[in-house]
C-alpha positions in Angstrom: -22.9 20.8 -1.9 -22.8 17.3 -3.3 -20.3 15.3 -1.8 -19.5 11.6 -3.3 -16.6 9.4 -2.7 -14.9 7.9 -5.6 -12.9 4.8 -4.9 -9.8 4.1 -7.1 -8.6 0.3 -7.1 -6.0 -1.3 -9.2 -5.5 -4.8 -9.1 -7.5 -7.3 -6.8 -5.4 -10.4 -6.0 -3.7 -12.4 -3.3 -0.6 -12.9 -5.2 0.6 -9.5 -6.5 3.9 -9.0 -8.1 6.6 -6.4 -6.7 5.2 -3.6 -9.2 1.7 -4.0 -8.3 2.0 -5.1 -4.7 1.6 -1.5 -3.0 -1.9 -1.0 -4.5 -3.2 -4.6 -4.8 -6.0 -5.3 -2.7 -6.6 -8.8 -1.5 -10.1 -10.2 -2.9 -11.1 -10.9 0.8 -10.8 -7.3 1.6 -12.2 -6.2 -1.5 -15.4 -8.7 -0.6 -15.4 -7.0 2.9 -15.3 -3.5 1.7 -18.1 -4.0 -0.8 -20.3 -5.6 1.9 -19.6 -2.6 3.9 -20.9 -0.4 1.2 -24.1 -2.4 0.8 -24.7 -2.6 4.7 -24.5 0.7 4.9 -27.1 1.7 2.2 -24.8 3.1 -0.3 -25.8 3.4 -3.9 -23.0 2.6 -6.3 -22.9 4.1 -9.5 -20.6 4.4 -12.5 -18.5 7.6 -13.1 -20.5 8.4 -16.3 -23.7 8.1 -14.2 -22.4 10.4 -11.4 -21.5 13.2 -13.8 -24.9 12.8 -15.6 -26.6 13.0 -12.3 -24.5 16.0 -10.8 -25.4 17.9 -14.2 -29.2 17.0 -13.6 -28.9 17.9 -9.7 -30.3 14.4 -9.2 -27.4 12.8 -7.2 -28.9 10.2 -4.9 -28.4 9.9 -1.4 -25.1 8.1 -0.2 -23.7 7.7 -3.7 -20.6 6.0 -4.4 -18.2 5.2 -7.2 -16.0 2.3 -7.6 -13.5 2.7 -9.9 -10.6 0.5 -11.5 -7.4 1.8 -13.4 -5.3 -0.1 -15.8 -7.3 -3.0 -16.8 -5.6 -6.1 -14.8 -7.3 -9.6 -15.6 -7.9 -10.4 -12.0 -10.8 -7.7 -12.5 -12.5 -10.4 -14.5 -11.6 -13.2 -12.2 -11.8 -11.7 -8.7 -13.6 -8.2 -8.5 -16.3 -8.9 -11.2 -18.0 -11.6 -9.7 -18.1 -9.7 -6.3 -19.6 -6.8 -8.1 -21.9 -8.9 -9.7 -23.0 -10.5 -6.4 -24.1 -7.0 -5.2 -25.5 -6.1 -8.1 -23.1 -3.1 -8.1 -22.0 -1.0 -11.0 -18.5 0.1 -11.4 -15.8 1.8 -13.9 -12.7 0.5 -15.2 -10.2 2.8 -17.1 -8.5 0.7 -19.5 -4.9 1.1 -21.1 -5.5 -0.2 -24.6 -2.0 -1.0 -25.5 -1.5 -3.2 -22.4 -4.2 -5.5 -23.3 -3.5 -9.2 -23.4 -4.5 -9.7 -27.2 -3.6 -6.0 -28.1 -1.5 -7.5 -31.0 -0.2 -4.8 -33.4 -1.4 -2.1 -31.1 0.6 -3.4 -28.3 2.3 -0.5 -26.6 4.0 0.4 -23.1 5.1 -2.1 -20.3 2.0 -3.8 -18.7 2.9 -4.3 -14.9 1.0 -7.6 -14.6 -1.6 -10.0 -16.5 -4.0 -7.9 -18.5 -7.9 -8.5 -19.6 -8.4 -9.3 -23.0 -10.6 -7.5 -25.4 -13.2 -10.5 -25.1 -13.1 -10.0 -21.1 -13.5 -6.1 -21.4 -16.9 -6.8 -23.6 -18.2 -9.4 -21.0 -17.6 -6.6 -18.4 -19.3 -4.0 -20.3 -22.3 -6.4 -21.3 -22.6 -7.0 -17.3 -23.1 -3.2 -16.6 -19.5 -2.1 -16.1 -18.6 1.0 -17.6 -15.3 1.1 -19.7 -13.4 4.3 -19.8 -10.2 5.4 -21.0 -6.7 5.3 -19.5 -4.5 6.2 -22.3 -2.8 3.9 -24.8 0.6 3.2 -23.6 0.2 4.8 -19.8 2.7 7.5 -20.1 2.9 10.5 -18.0 0.4 12.5 -20.2 1.7 16.1 -18.9 5.4 15.2 -20.1 4.7 14.6 -23.6 4.5 17.1 -26.8 1.3 18.1 -28.0 1.1 15.7 -30.8 2.1 12.4 -29.0 -0.5 13.7 -26.2 -3.1 13.8 -28.7 -2.1 10.4 -30.2 -2.3 8.7 -26.9 -5.7 10.2 -26.1 -7.5 9.8 -29.4 -6.0 6.1 -30.2 -7.1 4.9 -26.8 -10.5 6.4 -27.0 -10.9 5.1 -30.8 -9.8 1.6 -30.0 -12.1 1.2 -27.1 -15.1 2.5 -29.1 -14.1 0.4 -32.2 -13.7 -2.9 -30.3 -16.6 -2.4 -27.7 -19.1 -0.8 -30.0 -20.1 1.5 -27.5 -19.2 5.4 -27.0 -16.4 6.0 -24.4 -16.7 9.2 -22.7 -15.0 9.4 -19.6 -11.3 8.8 -18.8 -8.7 8.5 -15.8 -5.2 10.0 -16.0 -2.0 7.5 -15.9 -0.4 8.0 -12.4 -3.2 10.8 -11.6 -1.0 13.3 -13.5 -2.7 16.2 -15.6 -2.3 19.9 -16.3 -4.4 22.6 -17.9 -2.7 21.7 -21.3 -3.6 17.8 -21.1 -7.1 18.6 -19.9 -7.8 21.0 -23.0 -6.6 17.9 -25.2 -8.6 15.6 -23.2 -11.6 18.0 -24.0 -10.9 18.1 -27.5 -10.7 14.2 -27.9 -14.4 13.7 -26.7 -14.4 13.1 -23.2 -16.7 15.0 -20.8 -15.3 13.9 -17.5 -11.7 12.8 -16.2 -10.6 11.3 -12.9 -7.5 12.5 -11.2 -6.3 10.8 -7.8 -6.2 13.7 -5.2 -7.4 11.6 -2.2 -10.3 13.8 -1.7 -14.1 13.4 -1.6 -15.5 14.5 -4.9 -17.8 17.4 -4.9 -19.9 19.6 -7.4 -17.3 22.2 -7.3 -14.5 20.2 -8.8 -13.4 20.7 -12.5 -15.3 17.8 -14.2 -11.8 17.0 -16.0 -9.9 16.6 -12.8 -12.4 14.9 -10.4 -10.6 13.5 -7.1 -10.7 10.2 -6.1 -9.7 8.1 -2.9 -7.2 5.4 -3.1 -8.0 2.0 -1.6 -4.6 0.2 -1.6 -3.2 -3.1 0.3 -2.7 -1.4 3.5 -6.2 0.3 3.6 -7.7 -0.7 6.8 -11.5 -1.5 7.0 -11.5 1.5 9.7 -10.0 3.8 7.1 -12.0 2.7 4.6 -15.3 3.6 6.5 -14.0 6.7 7.2 -12.9 7.6 3.9 -16.4 6.4 2.6 -18.2 8.6 5.1 -16.0 11.6 4.3 -14.6 11.9 8.1 -11.4 13.3 8.3 -10.2 12.5 4.7 -7.5 15.1 4.7 -5.8 13.8 7.8 -6.5 10.1 6.5 -4.6 10.7 3.4 -2.1 13.5 4.6 1.2 11.5 3.5 -0.7 10.7 -0.2 -1.4 14.3 -0.8 1.6 15.7 0.3 3.2 13.5 -2.1 0.9 14.4 -4.9 1.7 18.1 -4.4 5.6 17.5 -4.4 5.3 15.4 -7.7 3.2 18.2 -9.4 5.7 20.6 -8.7 8.4 18.6 -10.0 6.7 17.5 -13.2 5.8 21.1 -13.8 9.3 22.3 -13.7 10.6 19.4 -15.6 8.1 20.1 -18.6 8.9 23.7 -18.4 12.7 22.9 -18.5 12.1 20.7 -21.5 10.5 23.9 -23.4 13.7 25.9 -23.0 15.5 25.6 -26.1 19.3 26.3 -26.0 20.4 29.7 -27.6 23.0 29.6 -30.6 
């Protein structure tokens, strides 16, 4: 069985705000984590390249995928130079309505300073895969069908138009999805999507719900090493996995209640 750790980052900064603090990794810690991967002989891949390699049964030994959600400006200033230094590819999932120069396409409430379109193009030119992350960062599984389609297709359309390249992968905001959401993701033209899950990705997983491992501000180097090596991951992420299951039940119940129309 193929097993590959997919790491999920958000912001990389020494000065996070209250909203991004729990998931904001310090630049020094990020540099140490990437050095750990380099010293350990890992082969970093983009998410799209991993999916292609799985389909072709050609996944390299010690493959790892480094992903970033949302599209914070510090990806360009802090993370990208470290990735470049190691010649590591990565994937960043971008919320188009949050970008700094989104202009008339602005939507939602960004949590911190965000990338510009120019910075996104620079990242793409340096070998970074740009994926979708919705247009306004809603809980996709709570949206009516028409709004869900608009979120997915507007995001993908803007990315492809402004970057001049196809966009084939995406990640769910908050990690939330459902069978209905995944059907619309496929219809929108994506061939693979990341959830959270806090498990090591394997070829048995649904390619539209591939799990990742959270790397957060409090992730120690010992936890990072064990997670990447796949040692005791269920215990390492016991709290996060329990919360994910609880939230999934709440969201399913909430959506079901919204579909119940009162009788006259």
